[in-house]
HTML snippet that shows the backbone in 3Dmol.js (N, CA, C, O; Angstrom):
<script src="https://3Dmol.org/build/3Dmol-min.js"></script>
<div id="view" style="width:600px;height:400px;position:relative"></div>
<script>
const pdb = `
ATOM      1  N   MET A   1      -2.220 -25.703 -11.995  1.00  0.00           N
ATOM      2  CA  MET A   1      -1.447 -24.660 -11.348  1.00  0.00           C
ATOM      3  C   MET A   1      -2.243 -24.090 -10.172  1.00  0.00           C
ATOM      4  O   MET A   1      -3.420 -23.762 -10.320  1.00  0.00           O
ATOM      5  N   SER A   2      -1.632 -23.977  -9.055  1.00  0.00           N
ATOM      6  CA  SER A   2      -2.283 -23.504  -7.837  1.00  0.00           C
ATOM      7  C   SER A   2      -2.315 -21.983  -7.785  1.00  0.00           C
ATOM      8  O   SER A   2      -1.387 -21.320  -8.248  1.00  0.00           O
ATOM      9  N   ASP A   3      -3.386 -21.434  -7.220  1.00  0.00           N
ATOM     10  CA  ASP A   3      -3.515 -19.985  -7.057  1.00  0.00           C
ATOM     11  C   ASP A   3      -3.235 -19.585  -5.607  1.00  0.00           C
ATOM     12  O   ASP A   3      -3.630 -18.504  -5.169  1.00  0.00           O
ATOM     13  N   ALA A   4      -2.554 -20.457  -4.870  1.00  0.00           N
ATOM     14  CA  ALA A   4      -2.260 -20.174  -3.462  1.00  0.00           C
ATOM     15  C   ALA A   4      -1.361 -18.951  -3.353  1.00  0.00           C
ATOM     16  O   ALA A   4      -0.390 -18.817  -4.099  1.00  0.00           O
ATOM     17  N   ARG A   5      -1.680 -18.077  -2.441  1.00  0.00           N
ATOM     18  CA  ARG A   5      -0.909 -16.859  -2.232  1.00  0.00           C
ATOM     19  C   ARG A   5      -0.019 -17.043  -1.014  1.00  0.00           C
ATOM     20  O   ARG A   5      -0.379 -17.731  -0.058  1.00  0.00           O
ATOM     21  N   GLN A   6       1.141 -16.422  -1.066  1.00  0.00           N
ATOM     22  CA  GLN A   6       2.031 -16.459   0.083  1.00  0.00           C
ATOM     23  C   GLN A   6       1.452 -15.554   1.166  1.00  0.00           C
ATOM     24  O   GLN A   6       0.787 -14.566   0.858  1.00  0.00           O
ATOM     25  N   PRO A   7       1.700 -15.883   2.424  1.00  0.00           N
ATOM     26  CA  PRO A   7       1.201 -15.030   3.498  1.00  0.00           C
ATOM     27  C   PRO A   7       1.803 -13.631   3.395  1.00  0.00           C
ATOM     28  O   PRO A   7       2.935 -13.449   2.948  1.00  0.00           O
ATOM     29  N   ALA A   8       1.022 -12.663   3.818  1.00  0.00           N
ATOM     30  CA  ALA A   8       1.472 -11.275   3.786  1.00  0.00           C
ATOM     31  C   ALA A   8       2.633 -11.078   4.754  1.00  0.00           C
ATOM     32  O   ALA A   8       2.634 -11.607   5.865  1.00  0.00           O
ATOM     33  N   SER A   9       3.608 -10.315   4.313  1.00  0.00           N
ATOM     34  CA  SER A   9       4.718  -9.974   5.200  1.00  0.00           C
ATOM     35  C   SER A   9       4.293  -8.839   6.121  1.00  0.00           C
ATOM     36  O   SER A   9       3.272  -8.191   5.893  1.00  0.00           O
ATOM     37  N   GLU A  10       5.066  -8.610   7.140  1.00  0.00           N
ATOM     38  CA  GLU A  10       4.796  -7.505   8.060  1.00  0.00           C
ATOM     39  C   GLU A  10       4.789  -6.177   7.301  1.00  0.00           C
ATOM     40  O   GLU A  10       3.980  -5.296   7.591  1.00  0.00           O
ATOM     41  N   LEU A  11       5.681  -6.041   6.344  1.00  0.00           N
ATOM     42  CA  LEU A  11       5.754  -4.833   5.520  1.00  0.00           C
ATOM     43  C   LEU A  11       4.480  -4.645   4.709  1.00  0.00           C
ATOM     44  O   LEU A  11       3.930  -3.544   4.665  1.00  0.00           O
ATOM     45  N   GLN A  12       4.012  -5.696   4.074  1.00  0.00           N
ATOM     46  CA  GLN A  12       2.791  -5.615   3.273  1.00  0.00           C
ATOM     47  C   GLN A  12       1.580  -5.297   4.141  1.00  0.00           C
ATOM     48  O   GLN A  12       0.716  -4.514   3.746  1.00  0.00           O
ATOM     49  N   ARG A  13       1.518  -5.906   5.324  1.00  0.00           N
ATOM     50  CA  ARG A  13       0.395  -5.625   6.231  1.00  0.00           C
ATOM     51  C   ARG A  13       0.417  -4.176   6.702  1.00  0.00           C
ATOM     52  O   ARG A  13      -0.630  -3.535   6.786  1.00  0.00           O
ATOM     53  N   GLU A  14       1.593  -3.661   7.008  1.00  0.00           N
ATOM     54  CA  GLU A  14       1.700  -2.272   7.451  1.00  0.00           C
ATOM     55  C   GLU A  14       1.275  -1.324   6.345  1.00  0.00           C
ATOM     56  O   GLU A  14       0.535  -0.371   6.593  1.00  0.00           O
ATOM     57  N   PHE A  15       1.737  -1.575   5.120  1.00  0.00           N
ATOM     58  CA  PHE A  15       1.331  -0.721   4.012  1.00  0.00           C
ATOM     59  C   PHE A  15      -0.185  -0.783   3.826  1.00  0.00           C
ATOM     60  O   PHE A  15      -0.829   0.251   3.649  1.00  0.00           O
ATOM     61  N   GLY A  16      -0.753  -1.981   3.864  1.00  0.00           N
ATOM     62  CA  GLY A  16      -2.200  -2.140   3.715  1.00  0.00           C
ATOM     63  C   GLY A  16      -2.982  -1.415   4.791  1.00  0.00           C
ATOM     64  O   GLY A  16      -4.001  -0.786   4.507  1.00  0.00           O
ATOM     65  N   ASP A  17      -2.510  -1.498   6.026  1.00  0.00           N
ATOM     66  CA  ASP A  17      -3.172  -0.788   7.129  1.00  0.00           C
ATOM     67  C   ASP A  17      -3.113   0.713   6.916  1.00  0.00           C
ATOM     68  O   ASP A  17      -4.084   1.426   7.169  1.00  0.00           O
ATOM     69  N   ARG A  18      -1.976   1.182   6.454  1.00  0.00           N
ATOM     70  CA  ARG A  18      -1.780   2.614   6.205  1.00  0.00           C
ATOM     71  C   ARG A  18      -2.698   3.094   5.073  1.00  0.00           C
ATOM     72  O   ARG A  18      -3.299   4.165   5.153  1.00  0.00           O
ATOM     73  N   LEU A  19      -2.790   2.285   4.030  1.00  0.00           N
ATOM     74  CA  LEU A  19      -3.641   2.604   2.890  1.00  0.00           C
ATOM     75  C   LEU A  19      -5.114   2.668   3.318  1.00  0.00           C
ATOM     76  O   LEU A  19      -5.826   3.613   2.977  1.00  0.00           O
ATOM     77  N   ARG A  20      -5.553   1.671   4.057  1.00  0.00           N
ATOM     78  CA  ARG A  20      -6.943   1.616   4.528  1.00  0.00           C
ATOM     79  C   ARG A  20      -7.260   2.778   5.457  1.00  0.00           C
ATOM     80  O   ARG A  20      -8.332   3.375   5.358  1.00  0.00           O
ATOM     81  N   ALA A  21      -6.342   3.103   6.356  1.00  0.00           N
ATOM     82  CA  ALA A  21      -6.579   4.188   7.304  1.00  0.00           C
ATOM     83  C   ALA A  21      -6.754   5.523   6.577  1.00  0.00           C
ATOM     84  O   ALA A  21      -7.649   6.301   6.908  1.00  0.00           O
ATOM     85  N   ARG A  22      -5.912   5.782   5.602  1.00  0.00           N
ATOM     86  CA  ARG A  22      -6.016   7.049   4.857  1.00  0.00           C
ATOM     87  C   ARG A  22      -7.291   7.071   4.024  1.00  0.00           C
ATOM     88  O   ARG A  22      -7.957   8.103   3.936  1.00  0.00           O
ATOM     89  N   ARG A  23      -7.637   5.938   3.412  1.00  0.00           N
ATOM     90  CA  ARG A  23      -8.872   5.862   2.633  1.00  0.00           C
ATOM     91  C   ARG A  23     -10.078   6.133   3.523  1.00  0.00           C
ATOM     92  O   ARG A  23     -10.975   6.887   3.147  1.00  0.00           O
ATOM     93  N   ASP A  24     -10.099   5.516   4.705  1.00  0.00           N
ATOM     94  CA  ASP A  24     -11.191   5.737   5.653  1.00  0.00           C
ATOM     95  C   ASP A  24     -11.234   7.187   6.111  1.00  0.00           C
ATOM     96  O   ASP A  24     -12.309   7.777   6.229  1.00  0.00           O
ATOM     97  N   GLU A  25     -10.062   7.759   6.368  1.00  0.00           N
ATOM     98  CA  GLU A  25      -9.964   9.157   6.798  1.00  0.00           C
ATOM     99  C   GLU A  25     -10.614  10.094   5.776  1.00  0.00           C
ATOM    100  O   GLU A  25     -11.222  11.100   6.141  1.00  0.00           O
ATOM    101  N   LEU A  26     -10.479   9.753   4.501  1.00  0.00           N
ATOM    102  CA  LEU A  26     -11.054  10.571   3.430  1.00  0.00           C
ATOM    103  C   LEU A  26     -12.498  10.202   3.114  1.00  0.00           C
ATOM    104  O   LEU A  26     -13.136  10.840   2.276  1.00  0.00           O
ATOM    105  N   GLY A  27     -13.013   9.174   3.781  1.00  0.00           N
ATOM    106  CA  GLY A  27     -14.391   8.748   3.547  1.00  0.00           C
ATOM    107  C   GLY A  27     -14.593   8.061   2.207  1.00  0.00           C
ATOM    108  O   GLY A  27     -15.686   8.092   1.642  1.00  0.00           O
ATOM    109  N   LEU A  28     -13.531   7.440   1.700  1.00  0.00           N
ATOM    110  CA  LEU A  28     -13.611   6.752   0.415  1.00  0.00           C
ATOM    111  C   LEU A  28     -13.878   5.268   0.610  1.00  0.00           C
ATOM    112  O   LEU A  28     -13.398   4.664   1.569  1.00  0.00           O
ATOM    113  N   THR A  29     -14.635   4.692  -0.293  1.00  0.00           N
ATOM    114  CA  THR A  29     -14.771   3.240  -0.354  1.00  0.00           C
ATOM    115  C   THR A  29     -13.599   2.703  -1.172  1.00  0.00           C
ATOM    116  O   THR A  29     -12.873   3.469  -1.806  1.00  0.00           O
ATOM    117  N   GLN A  30     -13.420   1.395  -1.153  1.00  0.00           N
ATOM    118  CA  GLN A  30     -12.400   0.802  -2.017  1.00  0.00           C
ATOM    119  C   GLN A  30     -12.699   1.125  -3.478  1.00  0.00           C
ATOM    120  O   GLN A  30     -11.789   1.405  -4.258  1.00  0.00           O
ATOM    121  N   GLU A  31     -13.965   1.086  -3.838  1.00  0.00           N
ATOM    122  CA  GLU A  31     -14.377   1.405  -5.213  1.00  0.00           C
ATOM    123  C   GLU A  31     -14.044   2.854  -5.561  1.00  0.00           C
ATOM    124  O   GLU A  31     -13.554   3.142  -6.653  1.00  0.00           O
ATOM    125  N   GLY A  32     -14.313   3.758  -4.625  1.00  0.00           N
ATOM    126  CA  GLY A  32     -14.010   5.174  -4.855  1.00  0.00           C
ATOM    127  C   GLY A  32     -12.525   5.412  -5.040  1.00  0.00           C
ATOM    128  O   GLY A  32     -12.118   6.155  -5.933  1.00  0.00           O
ATOM    129  N   LEU A  33     -11.711   4.782  -4.197  1.00  0.00           N
ATOM    130  CA  LEU A  33     -10.260   4.925  -4.331  1.00  0.00           C
ATOM    131  C   LEU A  33      -9.795   4.311  -5.645  1.00  0.00           C
ATOM    132  O   LEU A  33      -8.955   4.887  -6.336  1.00  0.00           O
ATOM    133  N   ALA A  34     -10.327   3.164  -5.987  1.00  0.00           N
ATOM    134  CA  ALA A  34      -9.953   2.510  -7.238  1.00  0.00           C
ATOM    135  C   ALA A  34     -10.257   3.413  -8.433  1.00  0.00           C
ATOM    136  O   ALA A  34      -9.444   3.529  -9.351  1.00  0.00           O
ATOM    137  N   ASN A  35     -11.414   4.044  -8.421  1.00  0.00           N
ATOM    138  CA  ASN A  35     -11.779   4.938  -9.520  1.00  0.00           C
ATOM    139  C   ASN A  35     -10.832   6.134  -9.601  1.00  0.00           C
ATOM    140  O   ASN A  35     -10.387   6.499 -10.689  1.00  0.00           O
ATOM    141  N   LEU A  36     -10.527   6.736  -8.473  1.00  0.00           N
ATOM    142  CA  LEU A  36      -9.619   7.886  -8.462  1.00  0.00           C
ATOM    143  C   LEU A  36      -8.216   7.520  -8.928  1.00  0.00           C
ATOM    144  O   LEU A  36      -7.564   8.299  -9.623  1.00  0.00           O
ATOM    145  N   ALA A  37      -7.758   6.341  -8.547  1.00  0.00           N
ATOM    146  CA  ALA A  37      -6.391   5.912  -8.853  1.00  0.00           C
ATOM    147  C   ALA A  37      -6.295   5.139 -10.169  1.00  0.00           C
ATOM    148  O   ALA A  37      -5.205   4.732 -10.571  1.00  0.00           O
ATOM    149  N   ASP A  38      -7.427   4.937 -10.839  1.00  0.00           N
ATOM    150  CA  ASP A  38      -7.469   4.171 -12.088  1.00  0.00           C
ATOM    151  C   ASP A  38      -6.923   2.753 -11.876  1.00  0.00           C
ATOM    152  O   ASP A  38      -6.080   2.268 -12.630  1.00  0.00           O
ATOM    153  N   LEU A  39      -7.436   2.110 -10.822  1.00  0.00           N
ATOM    154  CA  LEU A  39      -7.060   0.740 -10.478  1.00  0.00           C
ATOM    155  C   LEU A  39      -8.334  -0.077 -10.281  1.00  0.00           C
ATOM    156  O   LEU A  39      -9.427   0.486 -10.227  1.00  0.00           O
ATOM    157  N   GLN A  40      -8.207  -1.367 -10.175  1.00  0.00           N
ATOM    158  CA  GLN A  40      -9.353  -2.245  -9.923  1.00  0.00           C
ATOM    159  C   GLN A  40      -9.665  -2.287  -8.425  1.00  0.00           C
ATOM    160  O   GLN A  40      -8.758  -2.261  -7.594  1.00  0.00           O
ATOM    161  N   ARG A  41     -10.956  -2.352  -8.090  1.00  0.00           N
ATOM    162  CA  ARG A  41     -11.362  -2.412  -6.694  1.00  0.00           C
ATOM    163  C   ARG A  41     -10.777  -3.645  -6.011  1.00  0.00           C
ATOM    164  O   ARG A  41     -10.341  -3.563  -4.863  1.00  0.00           O
ATOM    165  N   ALA A  42     -10.763  -4.772  -6.693  1.00  0.00           N
ATOM    166  CA  ALA A  42     -10.217  -6.001  -6.097  1.00  0.00           C
ATOM    167  C   ALA A  42      -8.739  -5.828  -5.762  1.00  0.00           C
ATOM    168  O   ALA A  42      -8.264  -6.359  -4.758  1.00  0.00           O
ATOM    169  N   TYR A  43      -8.018  -5.094  -6.590  1.00  0.00           N
ATOM    170  CA  TYR A  43      -6.596  -4.856  -6.347  1.00  0.00           C
ATOM    171  C   TYR A  43      -6.403  -4.010  -5.091  1.00  0.00           C
ATOM    172  O   TYR A  43      -5.487  -4.258  -4.307  1.00  0.00           O
ATOM    173  N   ILE A  44      -7.259  -3.019  -4.902  1.00  0.00           N
ATOM    174  CA  ILE A  44      -7.201  -2.198  -3.674  1.00  0.00           C
ATOM    175  C   ILE A  44      -7.390  -3.110  -2.463  1.00  0.00           C
ATOM    176  O   ILE A  44      -6.659  -2.998  -1.479  1.00  0.00           O
ATOM    177  N   GLY A  45      -8.362  -4.004  -2.532  1.00  0.00           N
ATOM    178  CA  GLY A  45      -8.593  -4.946  -1.439  1.00  0.00           C
ATOM    179  C   GLY A  45      -7.388  -5.831  -1.180  1.00  0.00           C
ATOM    180  O   GLY A  45      -7.055  -6.110  -0.027  1.00  0.00           O
ATOM    181  N   GLN A  46      -6.736  -6.272  -2.236  1.00  0.00           N
ATOM    182  CA  GLN A  46      -5.547  -7.110  -2.086  1.00  0.00           C
ATOM    183  C   GLN A  46      -4.391  -6.329  -1.473  1.00  0.00           C
ATOM    184  O   GLN A  46      -3.623  -6.877  -0.683  1.00  0.00           O
ATOM    185  N   LEU A  47      -4.264  -5.066  -1.828  1.00  0.00           N
ATOM    186  CA  LEU A  47      -3.228  -4.226  -1.216  1.00  0.00           C
ATOM    187  C   LEU A  47      -3.511  -4.036   0.275  1.00  0.00           C
ATOM    188  O   LEU A  47      -2.605  -4.134   1.103  1.00  0.00           O
ATOM    189  N   GLU A  48      -4.759  -3.768   0.608  1.00  0.00           N
ATOM    190  CA  GLU A  48      -5.123  -3.513   2.000  1.00  0.00           C
ATOM    191  C   GLU A  48      -4.962  -4.742   2.888  1.00  0.00           C
ATOM    192  O   GLU A  48      -4.695  -4.608   4.082  1.00  0.00           O
ATOM    193  N   THR A  49      -5.116  -5.912   2.331  1.00  0.00           N
ATOM    194  CA  THR A  49      -4.954  -7.132   3.128  1.00  0.00           C
ATOM    195  C   THR A  49      -3.531  -7.672   3.066  1.00  0.00           C
ATOM    196  O   THR A  49      -3.209  -8.658   3.729  1.00  0.00           O
ATOM    197  N   GLY A  50      -2.682  -7.031   2.276  1.00  0.00           N
ATOM    198  CA  GLY A  50      -1.285  -7.447   2.199  1.00  0.00           C
ATOM    199  C   GLY A  50      -1.028  -8.591   1.243  1.00  0.00           C
ATOM    200  O   GLY A  50       0.074  -9.138   1.224  1.00  0.00           O
ATOM    201  N   ILE A  51      -2.012  -8.963   0.454  1.00  0.00           N
ATOM    202  CA  ILE A  51      -1.837 -10.050  -0.506  1.00  0.00           C
ATOM    203  C   ILE A  51      -0.937  -9.619  -1.656  1.00  0.00           C
ATOM    204  O   ILE A  51      -0.181 -10.428  -2.195  1.00  0.00           O
ATOM    205  N   ARG A  52      -1.017  -8.349  -2.029  1.00  0.00           N
ATOM    206  CA  ARG A  52      -0.232  -7.825  -3.146  1.00  0.00           C
ATOM    207  C   ARG A  52       0.634  -6.675  -2.665  1.00  0.00           C
ATOM    208  O   ARG A  52       0.339  -6.026  -1.662  1.00  0.00           O
ATOM    209  N   SER A  53       1.714  -6.437  -3.406  1.00  0.00           N
ATOM    210  CA  SER A  53       2.605  -5.306  -3.157  1.00  0.00           C
ATOM    211  C   SER A  53       2.578  -4.396  -4.379  1.00  0.00           C
ATOM    212  O   SER A  53       2.690  -4.883  -5.504  1.00  0.00           O
ATOM    213  N   PRO A  54       2.433  -3.091  -4.185  1.00  0.00           N
ATOM    214  CA  PRO A  54       2.348  -2.180  -5.326  1.00  0.00           C
ATOM    215  C   PRO A  54       3.709  -1.841  -5.907  1.00  0.00           C
ATOM    216  O   PRO A  54       4.715  -1.823  -5.199  1.00  0.00           O
ATOM    217  N   GLY A  55       3.726  -1.574  -7.196  1.00  0.00           N
ATOM    218  CA  GLY A  55       4.918  -1.062  -7.854  1.00  0.00           C
ATOM    219  C   GLY A  55       4.962   0.452  -7.734  1.00  0.00           C
ATOM    220  O   GLY A  55       4.052   1.065  -7.177  1.00  0.00           O
ATOM    221  N   LEU A  56       6.007   1.044  -8.251  1.00  0.00           N
ATOM    222  CA  LEU A  56       6.204   2.487  -8.133  1.00  0.00           C
ATOM    223  C   LEU A  56       5.089   3.286  -8.802  1.00  0.00           C
ATOM    224  O   LEU A  56       4.608   4.264  -8.230  1.00  0.00           O
ATOM    225  N   GLU A  57       4.674   2.893  -9.986  1.00  0.00           N
ATOM    226  CA  GLU A  57       3.601   3.614 -10.677  1.00  0.00           C
ATOM    227  C   GLU A  57       2.306   3.555  -9.870  1.00  0.00           C
ATOM    228  O   GLU A  57       1.597   4.555  -9.752  1.00  0.00           O
ATOM    229  N   THR A  58       2.005   2.397  -9.323  1.00  0.00           N
ATOM    230  CA  THR A  58       0.806   2.237  -8.505  1.00  0.00           C
ATOM    231  C   THR A  58       0.901   3.080  -7.237  1.00  0.00           C
ATOM    232  O   THR A  58      -0.083   3.699  -6.832  1.00  0.00           O
ATOM    233  N   LEU A  59       2.067   3.111  -6.611  1.00  0.00           N
ATOM    234  CA  LEU A  59       2.249   3.945  -5.424  1.00  0.00           C
ATOM    235  C   LEU A  59       1.982   5.408  -5.751  1.00  0.00           C
ATOM    236  O   LEU A  59       1.339   6.111  -4.973  1.00  0.00           O
ATOM    237  N   ALA A  60       2.471   5.866  -6.892  1.00  0.00           N
ATOM    238  CA  ALA A  60       2.257   7.257  -7.303  1.00  0.00           C
ATOM    239  C   ALA A  60       0.766   7.529  -7.537  1.00  0.00           C
ATOM    240  O   ALA A  60       0.263   8.579  -7.140  1.00  0.00           O
ATOM    241  N   LYS A  61       0.065   6.603  -8.170  1.00  0.00           N
ATOM    242  CA  LYS A  61      -1.373   6.753  -8.394  1.00  0.00           C
ATOM    243  C   LYS A  61      -2.128   6.815  -7.070  1.00  0.00           C
ATOM    244  O   LYS A  61      -3.023   7.641  -6.891  1.00  0.00           O
ATOM    245  N   LEU A  62      -1.757   5.936  -6.149  1.00  0.00           N
ATOM    246  CA  LEU A  62      -2.420   5.913  -4.844  1.00  0.00           C
ATOM    247  C   LEU A  62      -2.174   7.198  -4.067  1.00  0.00           C
ATOM    248  O   LEU A  62      -3.098   7.759  -3.479  1.00  0.00           O
ATOM    249  N   ALA A  63      -0.938   7.661  -4.064  1.00  0.00           N
ATOM    250  CA  ALA A  63      -0.613   8.900  -3.348  1.00  0.00           C
ATOM    251  C   ALA A  63      -1.430  10.058  -3.904  1.00  0.00           C
ATOM    252  O   ALA A  63      -1.966  10.862  -3.142  1.00  0.00           O
ATOM    253  N   TRP A  64      -1.527  10.146  -5.219  1.00  0.00           N
ATOM    254  CA  TRP A  64      -2.308  11.222  -5.837  1.00  0.00           C
ATOM    255  C   TRP A  64      -3.774  11.103  -5.423  1.00  0.00           C
ATOM    256  O   TRP A  64      -4.391  12.089  -5.020  1.00  0.00           O
ATOM    257  N   ALA A  65      -4.329   9.894  -5.522  1.00  0.00           N
ATOM    258  CA  ALA A  65      -5.739   9.674  -5.197  1.00  0.00           C
ATOM    259  C   ALA A  65      -6.030   9.934  -3.723  1.00  0.00           C
ATOM    260  O   ALA A  65      -7.134  10.349  -3.369  1.00  0.00           O
ATOM    261  N   LEU A  66      -5.046   9.692  -2.868  1.00  0.00           N
ATOM    262  CA  LEU A  66      -5.204   9.894  -1.427  1.00  0.00           C
ATOM    263  C   LEU A  66      -4.803  11.303  -0.992  1.00  0.00           C
ATOM    264  O   LEU A  66      -4.820  11.622   0.197  1.00  0.00           O
ATOM    265  N   ASP A  67      -4.441  12.146  -1.967  1.00  0.00           N
ATOM    266  CA  ASP A  67      -4.072  13.535  -1.715  1.00  0.00           C
ATOM    267  C   ASP A  67      -2.947  13.633  -0.687  1.00  0.00           C
ATOM    268  O   ASP A  67      -3.033  14.375   0.292  1.00  0.00           O
ATOM    269  N   MET A  68      -1.894  12.863  -0.941  1.00  0.00           N
ATOM    270  CA  MET A  68      -0.751  12.889  -0.046  1.00  0.00           C
ATOM    271  C   MET A  68       0.532  12.716  -0.837  1.00  0.00           C
ATOM    272  O   MET A  68       0.515  12.231  -1.969  1.00  0.00           O
ATOM    273  N   ASP A  69       1.621  13.107  -0.249  1.00  0.00           N
ATOM    274  CA  ASP A  69       2.922  12.942  -0.863  1.00  0.00           C
ATOM    275  C   ASP A  69       3.294  11.458  -0.858  1.00  0.00           C
ATOM    276  O   ASP A  69       3.042  10.748   0.115  1.00  0.00           O
ATOM    277  N   LEU A  70       3.883  11.011  -1.934  1.00  0.00           N
ATOM    278  CA  LEU A  70       4.301   9.613  -2.022  1.00  0.00           C
ATOM    279  C   LEU A  70       5.239   9.247  -0.871  1.00  0.00           C
ATOM    280  O   LEU A  70       5.137   8.155  -0.313  1.00  0.00           O
ATOM    281  N   GLY A  71       6.141  10.144  -0.517  1.00  0.00           N
ATOM    282  CA  GLY A  71       7.066   9.892   0.586  1.00  0.00           C
ATOM    283  C   GLY A  71       6.348   9.642   1.898  1.00  0.00           C
ATOM    284  O   GLY A  71       6.769   8.803   2.693  1.00  0.00           O
ATOM    285  N   ASP A  72       5.252  10.378   2.128  1.00  0.00           N
ATOM    286  CA  ASP A  72       4.478  10.175   3.354  1.00  0.00           C
ATOM    287  C   ASP A  72       3.780   8.815   3.364  1.00  0.00           C
ATOM    288  O   ASP A  72       3.617   8.195   4.415  1.00  0.00           O
ATOM    289  N   LEU A  73       3.374   8.366   2.187  1.00  0.00           N
ATOM    290  CA  LEU A  73       2.686   7.079   2.086  1.00  0.00           C
ATOM    291  C   LEU A  73       3.600   5.917   2.463  1.00  0.00           C
ATOM    292  O   LEU A  73       3.141   4.918   3.018  1.00  0.00           O
ATOM    293  N   VAL A  74       4.886   6.045   2.164  1.00  0.00           N
ATOM    294  CA  VAL A  74       5.811   4.941   2.413  1.00  0.00           C
ATOM    295  C   VAL A  74       6.836   5.237   3.515  1.00  0.00           C
ATOM    296  O   VAL A  74       7.716   4.419   3.780  1.00  0.00           O
ATOM    297  N   ALA A  75       6.722   6.391   4.145  1.00  0.00           N
ATOM    298  CA  ALA A  75       7.699   6.790   5.165  1.00  0.00           C
ATOM    299  C   ALA A  75       7.857   5.733   6.250  1.00  0.00           C
ATOM    300  O   ALA A  75       6.876   5.282   6.842  1.00  0.00           O
ATOM    301  N   GLY A  76       9.095   5.347   6.502  1.00  0.00           N
ATOM    302  CA  GLY A  76       9.401   4.411   7.573  1.00  0.00           C
ATOM    303  C   GLY A  76       9.242   2.945   7.231  1.00  0.00           C
ATOM    304  O   GLY A  76       9.617   2.090   8.032  1.00  0.00           O
ATOM    305  N   LEU A  77       8.700   2.628   6.070  1.00  0.00           N
ATOM    306  CA  LEU A  77       8.471   1.223   5.733  1.00  0.00           C
ATOM    307  C   LEU A  77       9.763   0.446   5.555  1.00  0.00           C
ATOM    308  O   LEU A  77       9.762  -0.779   5.683  1.00  0.00           O
ATOM    309  N   GLN A  78      10.858   1.122   5.263  1.00  0.00           N
ATOM    310  CA  GLN A  78      12.129   0.407   5.105  1.00  0.00           C
ATOM    311  C   GLN A  78      12.544  -0.282   6.402  1.00  0.00           C
ATOM    312  O   GLN A  78      13.292  -1.259   6.366  1.00  0.00           O
ATOM    313  N   ASP A  79      12.079   0.201   7.522  1.00  0.00           N
ATOM    314  CA  ASP A  79      12.414  -0.412   8.811  1.00  0.00           C
ATOM    315  C   ASP A  79      11.828  -1.816   8.955  1.00  0.00           C
ATOM    316  O   ASP A  79      12.319  -2.607   9.760  1.00  0.00           O
ATOM    317  N   PHE A  80      10.790  -2.133   8.189  1.00  0.00           N
ATOM    318  CA  PHE A  80      10.173  -3.450   8.277  1.00  0.00           C
ATOM    319  C   PHE A  80      10.990  -4.528   7.581  1.00  0.00           C
ATOM    320  O   PHE A  80      10.673  -5.711   7.701  1.00  0.00           O
ATOM    321  N   LYS A  81      12.008  -4.151   6.875  1.00  0.00           N
ATOM    322  CA  LYS A  81      12.872  -5.124   6.218  1.00  0.00           C
ATOM    323  C   LYS A  81      14.029  -5.547   7.113  1.00  0.00           C
ATOM    324  O   LYS A  81      14.858  -6.362   6.708  1.00  0.00           O
ATOM    325  N   GLY A  82      14.094  -5.008   8.317  1.00  0.00           N
ATOM    326  CA  GLY A  82      15.135  -5.403   9.246  1.00  0.00           C
ATOM    327  C   GLY A  82      16.469  -4.713   9.003  1.00  0.00           C
ATOM    328  O   GLY A  82      17.487  -5.090   9.584  1.00  0.00           O
ATOM    329  N   ARG A  83      16.459  -3.709   8.146  1.00  0.00           N
ATOM    330  CA  ARG A  83      17.692  -2.978   7.866  1.00  0.00           C
ATOM    331  C   ARG A  83      17.974  -2.016   9.009  1.00  0.00           C
ATOM    332  O   ARG A  83      17.063  -1.344   9.493  1.00  0.00           O
ATOM    333  N   PRO A  84      19.219  -1.944   9.441  1.00  0.00           N
ATOM    334  CA  PRO A  84      19.542  -1.016  10.527  1.00  0.00           C
ATOM    335  C   PRO A  84      19.279   0.418  10.091  1.00  0.00           C
ATOM    336  O   PRO A  84      19.373   0.747   8.909  1.00  0.00           O
ATOM    337  N   LYS A  85      18.950   1.265  11.060  1.00  0.00           N
ATOM    338  CA  LYS A  85      18.638   2.669  10.746  1.00  0.00           C
ATOM    339  C   LYS A  85      19.835   3.426  10.223  1.00  0.00           C
ATOM    340  O   LYS A  85      19.681   4.289   9.359  1.00  0.00           O
ATOM    341  N   GLY A  86      21.026   3.131  10.719  1.00  0.00           N
ATOM    342  CA  GLY A  86      22.232   3.797  10.241  1.00  0.00           C
ATOM    343  C   GLY A  86      22.839   3.010   9.095  1.00  0.00           C
ATOM    344  O   GLY A  86      22.830   1.779   9.113  1.00  0.00           O
ATOM    345  N   LYS A  87      23.361   3.703   8.103  1.00  0.00           N
ATOM    346  CA  LYS A  87      23.992   3.011   6.968  1.00  0.00           C
ATOM    347  C   LYS A  87      25.407   2.632   7.330  1.00  0.00           C
ATOM    348  O   LYS A  87      26.159   3.427   7.893  1.00  0.00           O
ATOM    349  N   GLU A  88      25.756   1.410   6.999  1.00  0.00           N
ATOM    350  CA  GLU A  88      27.117   0.931   7.251  1.00  0.00           C
ATOM    351  C   GLU A  88      27.894   0.992   5.954  1.00  0.00           C
ATOM    352  O   GLU A  88      27.365   0.677   4.887  1.00  0.00           O
ATOM    353  N   ALA A  89      29.140   1.393   6.045  1.00  0.00           N
ATOM    354  CA  ALA A  89      29.976   1.511   4.830  1.00  0.00           C
ATOM    355  C   ALA A  89      30.577   0.200   4.454  1.00  0.00           C
ATOM    356  O   ALA A  89      31.304   0.116   3.464  1.00  0.00           O
TER     357      ALA A  89
END
`;
const viewer = $3Dmol.createViewer("view");
viewer.addModel(pdb, "pdb");
viewer.setStyle({}, {cartoon: {color: "spectrum"}});
viewer.zoomTo();
viewer.render();
</script>
């Protein structure tokens, strides 16, 4: 069985960049963020590089550890899925 990973999507890369920027802003290492969020350091690295996508529970843990609102952490990311800004009926 191959362990090949699919390339990161634009959405995953944007989330990873956002996560890394906030972590750097707070002066945290990946290890420090992992400890605060009760996650593995390798998983933080995978999120930051876009290899993995977090679930809702993980997003909540990250937001708490980064001292930010969950909505702010993911604000605007829906636009990366190509969905129009206005809802169509």
